[in-house]
N, C-alpha and C positions, 0 to 999 in steps of 0.2 A: 521598526521593532515588530517582532511577531511573537505569538504565543502558541505553543504546541502542548496539547494535553489530550487525555482520553475523553471521548464523547460521553455526554451524559444524556439522560432521558429528556431533558428540556431541549436538546438539540436534534432530536430524532427526526423532526419534520424535514429539516434540510437534507438529511441523508436519504430519507425515503423518496423525496422529490428527485434527487440527483442520482441515486444508485439504483438503476433499473435491472441490475444483474442478479439480484437476490430478492427474496421475499421480505415483506415488512416484518414478519415474525422472526426471521433470521437476523435482521438488523437489530431488533429489540434484544435478542439473545446475545449478539456480539457486543452490544453496548454494556449489558450486564456483566459479560465476561471480560470486559476491557480489551476488546480486540478491534476497536476502531479509534484511530487518532485523528484529531482535527488540527489544522493550522489556521490561525486567526491573525488579523492585523491588529494594530494598536487600538482601534475602535471596537474590537471584539467581533468584527465581521468574519464569518467563516469563509476561507479562501479555497479550502479543499480538504481531502481526507485520505487516510491510508487504512485499508481493511486487511486483516491477516488472520491466519489460522495456523495449524500445525500439521505439516506433511508427515506422514507415518506417525502422527500423534506426538512427535518429539523434536521436530525441526521447524522453527518459525518460517512461514511461507507467506509472502506478501501477495495477496490475491488482487488487490486493487489500489492503485494510486491515482487520485484524481485531483487536479487543480483547475479551478474555474478558468475558462479561456482567457479572460482579461488579465490574469495574474501569471500566466505561463511564461517561462523563460526569465523569471526574475529571482530564481533561487529558492522558491517556496517548496517545490518538490524535493530538491536536494536536502533542504533543511529537515523536511518531514522524514525522509528515508534515513538520514543520519541519526535523528532523534530515535527512530524505531530501532536502529541497530544498537545504539547505546542502551536502550531499554532491554533489548534481548540479551545483550552481553551481561548486563547487571543481573539478569535472571539466570545466568549460568550457561547460556547457549554459546557455542563457538562457531556455528554455521547458520546462515540464513539463506533462503531461497526465494526466487520469484520466477515468473515466466512472461512471455509476450509472444504475440503472433509475429511470424517472420515478415509480414507486410506492414508492420507498425514501426514507426520511428522510435518508439520507447526502447527498443533493443540497444540503440546507440547511447541513450541516457543511462541505462543500467551498466553498460560496459564502461562508460566514463566514470561511474561511481565505484568501479573495481569489481563488478560482478563478472564472473567467468562463465562462458558457455559450458554446460555440463551434460547436454543431451537434448533430445527433442521428442516430440510426440506428434504423430500424424493421424488425425481423425478424418474419416471419410467426408469429402466435400468441404474441408476446412483448410486454411493455410497451415503450414508447419508451425507448431508451438515450440518455441525455444525455451529450454529450462536453464536458469542461471543460478549459480551458488556464489557465496562470498564468505570467506573466513573472517570472523570479527574478533 
């Protein structure tokens, strides 16, 4: 059994330690804005998180999906993404987005969940960033 819910301030330390892509201040803001979801096991141990924002300020965009290595490949990431999609649909959104680098295996995970290639972004000295969308 797993539990998925929005992160709260008591759980901030786990996210700060594991999410090196954004500042601590932004993590605090995202927790207050309910833009970080956590997946936990039946003992309430955090297994991973999903962080999102809004592309063009009106389209939910999954910025980060992270599952601790020991728990990967067991359906926790899929459950977290599906929960997020249901939450976004309940808020009235019909489309969600995400992206991944072309050299990352995550692109296959998103396609398996029904995400479609929608374009790409090429930054200097970086692999191609693939943009994905999904109608929910």
